[in-house]
C-alpha positions in Angstrom: 70.5 157.4 33.8 73.4 155.2 32.9 75.1 155.9 36.3 71.9 154.9 38.2 71.6 151.7 36.2 75.2 150.8 36.8 74.9 151.5 40.5 71.8 149.3 40.7 73.5 146.4 38.9 76.5 146.6 41.3 74.2 146.7 44.3 72.3 143.6 43.1 75.5 141.7 42.3 76.9 142.4 45.8 73.7 141.3 47.5 73.7 138.1 45.5 77.3 137.4 46.2 76.8 137.9 49.9 73.8 135.6 49.9 75.8 132.9 48.2 78.6 132.9 50.8 78.9 129.5 52.5 77.4 129.4 55.9 80.0 129.0 58.6 79.2 126.3 61.1 78.5 127.6 64.6 81.6 126.7 66.7 80.3 128.1 70.0 80.0 125.5 72.7 76.4 124.6 73.4 75.3 125.6 76.9 72.4 124.5 79.1 71.4 126.9 81.9 69.8 126.3 85.2 66.6 128.2 86.1 64.9 128.0 89.5 61.9 129.2 91.5 62.5 129.3 95.2 59.8 129.4 97.9 61.3 129.3 101.3 63.2 126.0 101.3 61.3 124.5 98.4 62.9 124.9 94.9 61.7 124.0 91.5 64.4 123.6 88.9 64.0 124.1 85.1 66.7 123.4 82.5 67.1 125.7 79.4 68.7 123.5 76.8 69.8 124.1 73.2 67.6 123.0 70.4 68.1 119.4 69.4 69.3 118.5 65.9 67.4 115.4 65.1 69.3 112.6 63.5 67.5 111.6 60.3 65.8 108.2 60.5 66.5 107.9 64.2 63.9 108.0 67.0 62.8 111.4 68.2 65.7 113.2 69.8 65.4 114.0 73.5 67.4 115.0 76.6 68.0 113.1 79.8 68.8 115.0 82.9 70.9 114.5 86.0 70.8 117.0 88.8 72.9 117.4 92.0 71.3 119.7 94.6 74.4 120.4 96.6 73.2 118.7 99.8 73.9 115.1 98.9 70.7 114.4 96.9 70.1 114.1 93.2 67.4 113.6 90.6 66.9 112.5 87.0 63.6 114.4 86.5 63.4 117.1 83.9 61.9 119.6 86.4 62.6 118.3 89.8 61.3 119.9 93.0 63.6 119.7 96.0 63.0 120.6 99.6 66.1 121.6 101.6 66.4 120.6 105.2 68.2 123.7 106.5 69.2 127.2 105.5 72.4 127.8 103.6 74.0 128.3 100.2 74.0 125.3 97.8 75.8 124.6 94.5 73.5 123.2 91.9 74.9 121.1 89.0 73.2 119.8 85.9 74.3 117.3 83.3 72.0 117.3 80.2 72.6 114.4 77.8 71.4 114.7 74.2 70.1 111.5 72.7 69.7 111.0 68.9 71.2 114.5 68.4 74.0 115.4 66.1 76.0 117.6 68.5 77.9 117.1 71.7 76.2 117.3 75.1 75.8 120.9 76.3 77.9 122.1 79.2 76.4 123.7 82.3 77.9 126.0 84.8 77.1 125.3 88.4 74.6 127.7 90.0 74.6 128.8 93.6 71.3 129.3 95.3 70.5 130.6 98.8 67.9 129.1 101.2 67.1 131.9 103.7 64.2 130.3 105.5 62.6 126.9 106.2 58.9 127.1 105.6 58.1 123.6 104.2 58.6 120.6 106.5 61.4 118.4 105.5 60.6 114.7 105.5 63.5 112.2 104.9 62.0 109.5 102.6 63.6 106.1 102.0 64.4 105.7 98.3 66.9 102.7 98.3 65.6 99.2 97.8 69.2 97.9 98.4 71.9 98.8 100.9 74.5 99.5 98.3 74.0 100.8 94.7 76.3 102.0 91.9 74.8 104.1 89.1 76.1 106.4 86.3 74.5 109.5 84.7 75.4 108.4 81.2 77.7 106.0 79.2 81.3 107.1 79.0 82.3 108.9 75.8 85.9 109.6 74.9 87.2 112.9 76.4 84.0 113.6 78.2 83.0 113.6 81.9 80.4 111.4 83.5 79.4 110.8 87.1 79.3 107.6 89.2 76.8 107.8 92.1 77.7 105.5 95.0 74.6 105.2 97.3 74.8 103.4 100.6 72.4 102.7 103.5 73.0 101.6 107.1 71.4 98.1 107.3 72.1 97.8 111.0 69.9 98.7 114.0 72.6 100.7 115.5 74.9 103.7 114.6 77.9 102.5 112.5 81.3 103.7 111.2 82.4 102.1 108.0 84.4 102.3 104.8 83.7 102.6 101.0 85.9 101.7 98.1 85.7 102.7 94.4 88.1 100.7 92.2 88.7 101.9 88.6 91.1 101.5 85.7 91.3 97.8 85.1 94.7 96.1 85.0 93.8 94.3 81.7 94.0 97.6 79.8 97.5 98.9 79.3 96.4 102.6 79.5 94.1 104.2 82.0 90.5 104.6 81.0 89.6 107.3 83.5 90.9 110.1 85.6 89.1 110.8 88.9 88.7 114.6 88.8 86.3 115.2 91.7 84.7 113.5 94.7 81.7 115.2 96.3 80.8 114.1 99.8 78.1 115.6 102.1 78.4 113.6 105.4 82.0 114.2 106.5 83.3 111.1 104.6 87.1 111.3 104.9 89.6 110.1 102.3 92.0 107.5 103.5 95.0 106.3 101.6 95.7 103.4 104.0 94.5 100.0 102.8 95.7 97.7 105.6 93.0 96.9 108.2 92.6 94.8 111.3 89.4 92.8 111.3 88.0 91.1 114.4 84.8 89.2 113.8 82.4 87.7 111.3 78.7 88.1 111.7 75.6 86.9 110.0 73.6 89.6 108.5 70.4 89.8 106.4 71.9 91.7 103.6 72.4 89.8 100.3 73.8 92.3 97.9 76.6 91.1 95.6 75.4 92.3 92.2 76.3 94.0 89.0 74.6 97.2 87.8 74.6 97.2 84.0 71.9 99.9 83.6 71.0 102.8 81.4 70.6 105.7 83.7 67.2 106.6 82.1 65.4 104.0 84.1 68.1 103.1 86.8 67.7 99.4 86.4 70.0 97.0 88.4 70.7 93.5 87.2 71.3 91.1 90.1 74.1 88.6 89.6 74.6 87.0 93.0 72.9 87.1 96.4 75.8 86.2 98.7 77.3 88.6 101.2 81.1 88.5 101.4 82.8 87.9 104.7 86.5 87.8 103.8 87.3 91.4 103.3 91.1 91.2 103.0 90.7 88.6 100.2 88.2 90.9 98.4 90.5 93.9 98.7 93.5 91.9 97.4 91.5 90.5 94.5 90.2 93.9 93.6 93.8 95.3 93.6 94.8 92.6 91.2 92.0 93.6 88.8 92.2 97.4 89.1 95.1 99.9 89.1 93.5 102.7 91.0 91.1 103.1 94.0 89.6 105.6 96.3 88.9 104.8 99.9 86.5 106.8 102.1 85.7 106.4 105.8 82.3 107.4 107.2 81.0 107.6 110.8 77.9 108.3 112.9 75.6 106.7 110.3 72.1 106.2 111.9 70.0 103.1 111.4 68.3 103.1 107.9 70.0 106.4 107.0 70.8 106.8 103.3 73.7 108.7 101.8 75.2 109.5 98.4 78.7 110.1 97.2 79.4 111.5 93.7 82.6 110.8 91.7 83.3 112.7 88.5 85.3 110.7 86.1 86.7 111.9 82.8 87.7 109.5 80.1 91.3 109.8 78.9 92.6 110.3 75.4 94.4 106.9 75.7 91.0 105.2 76.1 90.0 106.0 72.6 92.0 103.1 71.4 89.8 100.8 73.4 86.4 102.1 72.2 83.7 99.5 72.2 85.6 97.6 74.9 83.7 96.5 78.0 85.0 98.3 81.0 84.0 98.4 84.6 84.3 100.0 88.0 83.9 98.3 91.4 82.4 99.5 94.7 82.9 97.8 98.1 80.8 98.8 101.0 81.9 97.9 104.6 78.9 98.8 106.7 80.7 98.3 110.1 84.5 98.6 110.4 84.4 96.1 113.3 83.5 93.2 111.0 84.6 91.6 107.8 81.1 91.6 106.3 80.9 93.7 103.2 79.1 94.1 99.9 80.5 94.3 96.4 79.1 95.7 93.1 80.7 95.7 89.7 79.2 98.2 87.2 80.0 97.4 83.5 80.0 100.0 80.8 80.7 100.1 77.1 82.5 102.9 75.3 79.8 104.2 73.0 81.8 106.2 70.4 84.4 104.8 68.0 86.5 106.5 65.4 85.9 103.7 63.0 82.2 102.8 62.6 83.0 99.5 61.0 84.5 97.6 63.8 84.6 94.2 65.5 85.1 93.8 69.2 85.1 91.0 71.8 85.2 90.5 75.5 87.9 87.8 75.0 90.8 90.0 74.3 92.9 88.6 77.2 91.9 85.4 78.9 93.1 82.8 81.4 93.5 79.5 79.5 92.7 77.4 82.6 89.3 79.1 83.0 88.0 79.4 79.5 86.4 76.0 79.3 83.1 77.3 80.5 83.5 80.9 79.3 81.2 82.3 76.6 82.7 84.8 74.2 80.7 87.9 73.3 81.3 89.5 69.9 79.9 92.7 68.4 80.2 93.7 64.8 79.4 97.4 64.1 78.9 98.9 60.6 77.8 102.1 59.0 76.3 102.7 55.5 78.4 105.5 54.0 76.7 105.4 50.6 74.5 107.9 48.8 71.4 105.7 49.1 69.9 103.2 51.5 71.1 99.6 51.8 68.5 96.9 51.5 70.8 93.9 52.0 73.8 93.8 54.3 76.1 90.8 54.6 78.7 90.3 57.3 81.3 87.6 56.7 83.1 87.1 59.9 85.9 84.7 60.7 85.3 82.0 63.3 88.6 80.7 64.8 89.1 77.0 65.0 89.0 77.0 68.8 85.3 78.1 68.7 82.3 75.8 68.2 80.2 77.3 65.4 77.2 75.2 66.5 77.0 77.2 69.8 76.7 80.6 68.0 73.7 82.5 69.1 72.7 86.0 67.9 71.7 88.0 71.0 70.9 91.4 69.5 71.0 93.3 66.2 70.2 96.6 64.5 68.2 97.2 62.3 65.8 95.2 64.6 64.3 92.3 62.7 63.3 88.7 63.2 65.6 85.7 62.6 65.0 84.3 59.2 63.2 80.9 59.0 64.5 78.2 56.7 62.2 79.1 53.9 62.3 82.3 51.9 60.2 85.2 53.2 59.5 88.8 52.0 59.7 90.5 55.4 62.9 91.9 57.1 65.0 89.2 58.8 68.5 88.2 59.7 69.9 85.0 58.3 72.9 83.1 59.6 74.8 80.6 57.5 78.2 79.0 57.9 81.3 78.0 55.8 84.2 76.0 57.2 85.9 79.1 58.5 83.2 81.8 58.6 79.8 82.8 59.9 77.8 84.9 57.4 75.1 87.2 58.8 72.7 88.6 56.2 70.2 91.4 56.8 67.5 90.8 54.2 64.8 93.3 53.0 65.9 96.1 55.3 66.2 99.9 55.0 69.4 101.4 56.4 69.9 105.0 55.1 73.3 106.1 53.8 75.4 108.9 55.4 75.6 110.7 52.0 71.9 110.3 51.4 69.9 113.5 51.1 68.7 114.8 54.4 70.6 112.2 56.3 73.6 112.9 58.5 76.5 110.6 59.5 75.1 109.5 62.9 73.1 106.7 64.5 70.6 106.4 61.7 73.1 104.9 59.3 74.7 102.5 61.8 73.9 98.9 62.7 75.4 96.0 64.6 75.2 92.3 65.3 75.9 90.9 68.7 76.5 87.1 69.2 77.7 84.7 71.8 79.8 81.6 71.0 81.5 78.9 73.1 84.8 77.2 72.9 85.2 73.9 71.2 86.0 70.7 73.2 89.6 70.6 72.2 91.6 73.7 71.2 95.1 74.9 71.4 96.5 77.8 73.4 97.3 80.2 70.6 96.5 83.7 69.6 93.7 84.1 67.1 92.5 86.9 64.9 89.1 87.5 63.4 87.9 90.1 61.0 84.7 90.8 59.2 84.0 91.7 55.6 80.9 94.0 55.4 79.1 94.1 52.1 76.3 96.7 51.4 74.1 95.4 48.6 76.5 94.8 45.7 79.3 97.1 46.7 82.9 96.1 47.4 83.5 94.6 50.8 84.7 96.8 53.7 87.2 95.0 56.0 87.1 95.7 59.7 89.9 95.6 62.2 91.1 92.4 63.7 89.5 91.2 66.9 92.2 89.3 68.7 92.0 86.6 71.3 95.1 86.2 73.5 95.8 84.0 76.5 97.8 84.9 79.6 100.9 82.7 79.9 99.7 81.1 83.1 102.0 78.8 85.2 102.3 75.1 85.0 104.1 73.2 87.8 105.3 69.7 87.1 106.6 66.9 89.2 109.5 64.9 87.8 111.3 61.7 88.8 113.8 59.5 87.0 117.1 57.7 86.7 120.5 58.9 85.3 122.7 56.5 83.4 126.4 57.4 83.4 128.1 55.0 81.0 131.6 56.3 81.8 131.3 56.0 85.6 132.0 52.8 87.6 129.2 51.4 89.7 127.1 54.5 89.1 123.6 54.8 90.6 121.8 58.1 90.3 118.2 58.8 91.1 116.5 62.2 91.2 113.2 64.0 91.9 112.4 67.6 91.2 109.9 70.2 89.9 109.5 72.1 86.6 108.1 75.5 85.9 106.6 76.4 82.5 103.7 78.3 80.9 100.4 76.5 81.2 99.6 74.2 78.3 101.6 76.1 75.6 100.8 75.3 72.0 104.2 75.1 70.3 107.3 76.9 71.6 107.7 77.7 75.3 110.4 77.9 77.9 110.9 75.6 80.9 113.0 75.8 84.1 113.7 72.9 86.3 115.2 72.1 89.7 116.2 68.5 90.4 117.7 66.9 93.4 120.0 64.0 92.5 121.2 61.2 94.8 124.3 59.9 93.0 126.7 57.1 94.1 129.6 56.1 92.0 133.2 54.8 92.1 136.1 56.6 90.4 138.5 54.6 88.3 140.9 52.4 90.2 144.5 53.6 90.0 147.4 51.2 90.3 151.0 52.4 90.7 154.0 50.0 90.6 157.4 50.9 92.0 160.6 48.9 92.2 162.2 49.3 95.6 165.7 48.4 96.7 166.4 48.0 100.5 169.6 48.6 102.4 170.8 45.1 101.7 170.4 45.5 98.0 167.4 43.3 97.8 165.0 44.6 95.1 161.2 44.0 95.3 157.9 45.3 93.7 155.7 47.7 95.6 152.2 48.2 94.3 149.9 51.1 95.4 146.1 50.6 94.6 143.8 53.5 95.1 140.0 53.2 95.1 137.7 56.2 95.5 133.9 56.2 95.9 131.5 59.2 96.0 128.1 59.8 97.5 126.8 63.1 96.2 123.6 65.1 96.5 123.6 67.3 93.4 121.3 70.1 92.2 120.6 70.3 88.5 119.1 73.5 87.1 118.2 73.1 83.5 116.9 76.0 81.4 115.5 74.9 78.1 113.3 75.7 75.1 110.7 73.2 74.2 108.6 72.6 71.2 105.4 70.5 71.1 105.3 68.6 67.8 101.7 67.6 68.5 99.6 66.7 71.6 101.8 63.7 72.4 105.4 64.4 71.3 107.7 67.2 72.5 111.3 68.2 71.9 113.6 70.3 74.0 117.1 71.7 74.2 119.0 74.0 76.5 121.7 74.5 79.1 122.2 72.8 82.4 124.2 73.7 85.5 125.0 71.2 88.1 126.5 71.7 91.5 127.3 69.2 94.3 125.5 70.5 97.4 127.0 67.7 99.4 129.9 65.4 98.4 131.1 62.5 100.6 134.4 61.0 99.3 135.8 57.7 100.7 139.3 56.7 99.6 141.1 53.4 100.2 144.8 53.1 99.6 146.3 49.6 99.6 150.1 49.2 99.6 151.5 45.7 98.8 155.1 44.4 98.6 155.9 41.3 96.5 158.9 39.0 96.6 161.1 39.9 93.7 159.9 41.9 90.8 157.0 39.7 89.7 153.4 40.7 91.0 152.5 37.0 90.8 155.0 36.2 93.6 153.8 36.0 97.2 153.0 39.2 99.1 155.5 39.8 101.8 153.6 42.7 103.4 150.5 44.9 102.9 149.0 48.0 104.4 145.5 49.6 103.8 144.5 53.1 104.8 141.0 54.6 104.6 140.1 58.3 104.6 136.8 60.2 104.4 136.3 63.7 103.2 133.2 65.9 102.9 132.7 68.9 100.7 129.8 71.3 100.0 128.9 73.3 96.9 131.7 72.0 94.7 132.0 70.5 91.3 130.1 73.1 89.2 129.5 71.6 85.8 127.8 73.0 82.7 126.5 71.2 79.7 124.1 71.0 76.8 121.0 68.9 76.9 118.7 67.4 74.3 115.4 65.6 75.0 112.3 64.0 73.6 109.1 63.3 75.4 106.1 61.1 74.7 102.7 61.1 76.4 100.6 64.2 77.1 102.9 66.8 75.8 101.1 69.9 77.1 99.5 68.9 80.4 99.4 65.6 82.3 101.8 62.7 82.4 104.5 61.8 79.9 107.8 59.9 79.7 111.1 61.4 78.5 114.6 60.7 77.4 117.3 63.3 77.8 121.0 63.3 76.9 123.2 65.7 78.9 126.6 66.5 77.3 128.7 68.0 80.0 131.8 69.9 79.2 133.6 67.4 81.5 133.6 64.3 79.2 133.3 61.7 81.8 130.1 63.1 83.1 128.0 62.7 79.9 124.9 60.7 80.7 121.4 59.6 79.7 118.4 60.6 81.7 115.2 58.6 81.8 112.2 60.2 83.5 108.5 60.5 84.1 106.9 63.9 84.4 103.4 65.1 85.3 102.5 68.7 84.5 99.6 70.4 86.3 
């Protein structure tokens, strides 16, 4: 009896212990499979997808689908029906994207199907409203693959041969965002690495298709930005190369009038791109319908990286800008946050820095989550977003909301606990070219602030070319006259410190010091007399000055500078006059008994290299525009120290 009781106790303990073991998370990759029903050349496709794990508090989870049928056609339906034109074997591909789901998108192995007979008539139907379209099957996510679909249509009334470009990996990002891992073509499009072309004619066509596609693939919307067809193809190509690091060029031929074709590019985001999550990135397509003409169409497709390692983040489209062109630019900011608490947040406050160069009065909230109204001036009890300002900050306050916490019961750390504010803001009327940094303090109810990263604004150096004229005053030279004109090169409208290089062409005329040499001569008869030799030398030079200096703008109107200057005589014309006089006796006041004058001319090139230090001060418009300056050049040859007075205009 005791043995049976003991055995029963041990058995119950072991069962309980096993039941209390922690459940190991399933690490097997989720897979979606392709099922199909084939009737002749008509196939109905059905996806079998893993069960969705609903994010608590989010909209109902669902899948979106993207199919490639292996013959150049695609669909975004869940259960598409496709009719094949001819017999053959076809590779079917499926991308299933999980929305409001806690896991990664499932992977799908391609499936090969065989079409052995054609029993259903094939009718080619027009599906394109435009001649050139760029789409994507989903937003890019770090370390995941997505597909860019390039669709093109022959707008001509004759058969054409043409070209297609896909530009990617923008120059403004130091690292590459994408790797092009596959290009799928179905109409004998050929890859061509040559990018130099000969163009013969321009024509007027009825296509008006310069646009940007900034669309979610669920509804395939295209946002038009322009309606002008481009006619200068070489210029478009060079501009695109200046914006993008990589491109793919395809050539096509024998395209019939109104025929539609698709090309599929598989791009995979790189690990380096993770650093730039929430940045706005783009790809560009160029469509040349007929290789005999310059006429072409351009589309830019903008995308946003949708996953970030830090949910509390501030980002902007003004990371790197051209200072010359920012006057009419509108900056776009996005502040993202996540409630990591054990309970919901009812009030969220975002205290974000507004740099001095921005005009707070132009700030406009364009979107937010949780979705709510903008607060009126009086107190209300419903959910709303209030915006107030201090001298240096904008304060966004979500009032009377419900944002669940990631540690809250039955809530997981996904979209349901995240929010954001998007706003636009313009530049102030007068601002300096300097780097700025903005951060946001995020306060959930009465908790301590969470500080985001810095969102930086930087400007490209740019180039400023200046015209300079002036006069050089050599106090140690006789009868000196020196005028110059030249050009300067410096960064455009720098704020404080900057470098400047100049090239000046000087026209310099001056006389050297007169030398007088007296000698006492005795002739054969023993008569002694005074012989005086007077030498006068004059110079006519064309000199090149090459100053390299560091400048500092004290304010908008006063600037200082110092540096080194090298000078070389490109052309030097020397005229020398030697007068020999003989006087009666030894006194030069006595009458001259004889005189003789000789003149010689001599020309040299690239001589008289001189180096010196310079110091200057300018007054006027110090950063851009006209100003006056005084410069002192201290050459290492003492007799060539001089003052320079000049006027300069920087553009």
